[in-house]
BANU-662096 format. One record per residue (C-alpha): residue number from 1; y, z, x; residue in one letter. Coordinates in steps of 0.02 Angstrom, whole numbers. Layout:
# residues N
   seq        y        z        x   type
   NUM        Y        Z        X      A
...
This chain:
# residues 276
   seq        y        z        x   type
     1     9649     5175     3829      M
     2     9566     5273     3977      G
     3     9396     5277     4055      V
     4     9341     5414     3953      S
     5     9390     5339     3790      D
     6     9330     5192     3817      K
     7     9154     5275     3841      R
     8     9165     5379     3699      S
     9     9203     5226     3616      L
    10     9065     5116     3675      F
    11     8947     5286     3604      T
    12     9009     5266     3439      V
    13     8972     5073     3421      I
    14     8801     5088     3512      A
    15     8756     5223     3386      G
    16     8795     5155     3242      A
    17     8708     4997     3286      I
    18     8545     5099     3330      G
    19     8561     5187     3143      L
    20     8589     4995     3071      F
    21     8429     4930     3189      L
    22     8313     5092     3119      M
    23     8375     5053     2926      S
    24     8340     4876     2976      G
    25     8159     4912     2999      N
    26     8140     5017     2849      A
    27     8199     4880     2741      S
    28     8094     4757     2812      A
    29     7952     4876     2782      E
    30     8024     4879     2604      L
    31     8024     4694     2573      A
    32     8189     4709     2510      V
    33     8271     4558     2605      N
    34     8287     4399     2530      L
    35     8131     4290     2534      T
    36     8130     4142     2654      E
    37     8028     4042     2544      G
    38     7913     3869     2573      I
    39     8036     3729     2547      T
    40     8167     3655     2663      P
    41     8321     3717     2527      S
    42     8252     3884     2529      S
    43     8231     3909     2717      K
    44     8411     3838     2716      E
    45     8490     3967     2579      I
    46     8392     4119     2677      Y
    47     8478     4047     2843      D
    48     8628     4053     2752      L
    49     8612     4225     2665      H
    50     8558     4301     2862      M
    51     8688     4215     2938      L
    52     8836     4291     2814      I
    53     8738     4471     2841      F
    54     8762     4472     3007      W
    55     8948     4406     3004      V
    56     8978     4541     2883      C
    57     8880     4676     3002      V
    58     8968     4625     3165      G
    59     9143     4646     3046      I
    60     9075     4822     2989      G
    61     9045     4887     3135      L
    62     9195     4831     3244      L
    63     9293     4893     3101      V
    64     9205     5070     3061      Y
    65     9189     5085     3259      G
    66     9374     5098     3278      I
    67     9415     5194     3129      M
    68     9277     5303     3189      A
    69     9364     5311     3362      W
    70     9531     5327     3310      S
    71     9498     5476     3189      I
    72     9387     5573     3318      Y
    73     9535     5545     3458      H
    74     9680     5579     3358      H
    75     9633     5710     3260      R
    76     9777     5854     3237      K
    77     9675     5974     3337      S
    78     9716     5868     3484      K
    79     9918     5903     3458      G
    80     9915     5697     3429      V
    81    10087     5633     3355      V
    82    10072     5478     3235      A
    83    10159     5339     3308      S
    84    10305     5252     3198      Q
    85    10315     5067     3167      F
    86    10341     4941     3047      H
    87    10277     4788     3092      E
    88    10180     4694     3245      N
    89    10196     4512     3212      T
    90    10042     4479     3332      T
    91     9930     4567     3237      L
    92     9995     4505     3057      E
    93     9946     4325     3142      V
    94     9796     4377     3216      L
    95     9720     4480     3043      W
    96     9769     4330     2940      T
    97     9705     4193     3049      V
    98     9530     4285     3111      I
    99     9477     4306     2924      P
   100     9536     4114     2872      F
   101     9419     4034     3033      V
   102     9274     4152     2998      I
   103     9290     4105     2793      L
   104     9284     3916     2833      I
   105     9152     3949     2966      S
   106     9061     3998     2813      I
   107     9110     3887     2688      A
   108     9082     3729     2785      V
   109     8877     3748     2782      P
   110     8887     3848     2592      A
   111     8965     3699     2518      T
   112     8850     3580     2619      S
   113     8677     3691     2562      A
   114     8752     3668     2373      M
   115     8779     3499     2375      I
   116     8607     3450     2450      R
   117     8508     3593     2339      L
   118     8589     3488     2173      Y
   119     8546     3316     2239      D
   120     8393     3292     2123      A
   121     8388     3091     2194      S
   122     8238     2996     2266      D
   123     8109     3122     2173      S
   124     7938     3048     2189      E
   125     7848     3171     2052      L
   126     7967     3217     1886      T
   127     7897     3376     1805      I
   128     7969     3422     1629      K
   129     7968     3616     1606      V
   130     7999     3681     1420      T
   131     8015     3871     1382      G
   132     7938     3926     1248      Y
   133     7927     4108     1150      Q
   134     7806     4144     1268      W
   135     7747     4039     1373      R
   136     7789     3876     1457      W
   137     7748     3683     1444      R
   138     7717     3568     1599      Y
   139     7746     3375     1554      D
   140     7698     3265     1702      Y
   141     7819     3127     1645      V
   142     7754     2999     1771      D
   143     7583     3034     1734      H
   144     7590     3034     1558      G
   145     7518     3208     1517      F
   146     7551     3383     1477      G
   147     7487     3557     1445      F
   148     7537     3726     1391      M
   149     7531     3877     1516      S
   150     7518     4050     1448      S
   151     7481     4234     1502      L
   152     7295     4260     1542      S
   153     7319     4438     1591      T
   154     7186     4523     1497      P
   155     7240     4627     1349      F
   156     7152     4781     1399      D
   157     7263     4787     1572      Q
   158     7406     4784     1465      I
   159     7353     4915     1340      T
   160     7290     5036     1492      N
   161     7112     5017     1439      K
   162     7046     4943     1599      S
   163     7113     4937     1769      P
   164     7280     4826     1816      K
   165     7220     4673     1916      G
   166     7287     4607     2088      E
   167     7404     4473     1985      N
   168     7448     4577     1843      Y
   169     7567     4501     1718      L
   170     7581     4342     1846      L
   171     7436     4263     1810      E
   172     7411     4094     1674      V
   173     7263     3999     1615      D
   174     7341     3833     1661      N
   175     7440     3834     1827      P
   176     7579     3704     1863      L
   177     7486     3593     1990      V
   178     7600     3503     2119      L
   179     7570     3408     2282      P
   180     7635     3475     2456      V
   181     7774     3375     2548      N
   182     7835     3261     2399      K
   183     8012     3293     2323      K
   184     7981     3361     2152      V
   185     8111     3339     2014      R
   186     8106     3495     1866      F
   187     8196     3444     1722      V
   188     8198     3613     1628      I
   189     8241     3636     1446      T
   190     8204     3765     1300      A
   191     8124     3734     1124      D
   192     8176     3896     1045      D
   193     8286     4020     1146      V
   194     8356     4031     1329      I
   195     8235     4051     1468      H
   196     8248     4040     1641      A
   197     8129     3969     1766      W
   198     8092     4058     1921      W
   199     7994     4049     2063      V
   200     8054     4132     2240      P
   201     7949     4053     2361      A
   202     8039     3887     2284      L
   203     8200     3942     2327      G
   204     8294     3920     2153      F
   205     8323     3985     1976      K
   206     8357     3869     1815      Q
   207     8403     3920     1638      D
   208     8300     3840     1514      A
   209     8427     3806     1376      I
   210     8383     3731     1209      P
   211     8478     3541     1175      G
   212     8514     3557     1357      F
   213     8423     3495     1520      I
   214     8454     3554     1674      N
   215     8391     3496     1847      E
   216     8309     3567     2013      A
   217     8203     3504     2142      W
   218     8093     3570     2274      A
   219     7965     3504     2423      V
   220     7840     3617     2448      I
   221     7783     3642     2635      E
   222     7640     3734     2619      E
   223     7489     3727     2512      P
   224     7450     3885     2414      G
   225     7492     3990     2242      I
   226     7671     4054     2218      Y
   227     7724     4140     2067      R
   228     7862     4199     1978      G
   229     7928     4237     1798      Q
   230     8056     4201     1665      C
   231     8214     4278     1710      T
   232     8315     4292     1559      E
   233     8271     4402     1424      L
   234     8201     4304     1271      C
   235     8139     4439     1147      G
   236     7988     4565     1143      R
   237     7878     4444     1244      G
   238     7982     4405     1399      H
   239     7904     4517     1508      G
   240     7736     4403     1477      Y
   241     7789     4235     1537      M
   242     7748     4217     1699      P
   243     7750     4063     1814      I
   244     7627     4015     1941      V
   245     7633     3860     2043      V
   246     7485     3774     2140      E
   247     7517     3665     2283      A
   248     7397     3562     2351      K
   249     7377     3408     2465      T
   250     7407     3250     2411      Q
   251     7212     3189     2395      E
   252     7176     3368     2297      E
   253     7315     3327     2206      F
   254     7275     3133     2152      D
   255     7084     3222     2097      K
   256     7164     3340     1993      W
   257     7277     3221     1902      V
   258     7112     3105     1872      S
   259     7011     3248     1790      S
   260     7176     3304     1703      Q
   261     7182     3122     1628      K
   262     7006     3119     1588      A
   263     6991     3281     1493      A
   264     7162     3254     1392      Q
   265     7074     3061     1351      S
   266     6939     3138     1290      S
   267     7014     3258     1187      D
   268     7101     3138     1112      T
   269     6961     3023     1065      N
   270     6860     3186     1007      G
   271     7013     3209      872      D
   272     7003     3020      838      S
   273     6822     3046      793      T
   274     6824     3191      679      E
   275     6987     3126      593      S
   276     6902     2955      557      S
């Protein structure tokens, strides 16, 4: 390969990298990449995603760069005659070993992450999530209370009689309140049809199936409000099953639990009085 050919190959590859970076900036503005999330597992998944993404980018740039250079410098108008050969043992070994090494280097961390993702042991709080048409129920198994969580978007917004709110179709009357920095175990099921519980910031989506219990877990590292949706078509009200998770500090969570227990105890006593 002559000096001019090397410069041309470099120019082609550099141009491809430049175009990719330009498209990457546009993608960032459109927020089309995987969300990093606010849990250790979601961040690990994001890091794996980016690792595999850049491996694929590197392979793509190398392969298409060589293809572009070969097509340009061996075009018919230059009178180039194709080489005639049937095998090259060295090349065959290389294009077998290199992909194998790349796949192993990706498979090992991905498998380790999947094992950790499915390990819900040593949890500090258990939440039972039950899907209904078209709302969710959350039971705090360790604290002995629970409640329904339903869409709270005003009907006038849905029927276009008033302007849409900032969290249109992503707001509920009773959010799921969780403490930060605690391993929370979710046991997820459904009462009628198949649903799916998904909050992108938590880094997982789990099916809610009648008669079955699926597990998931999360450690939320930052206080805040995180929103999600049912992601399994479950009937005409499927689009009206939002999920809102409110993460609080441990002190705030303990106060909230106490207030919930007091309110439900009061409701129970009131019902008993009316019955008598």
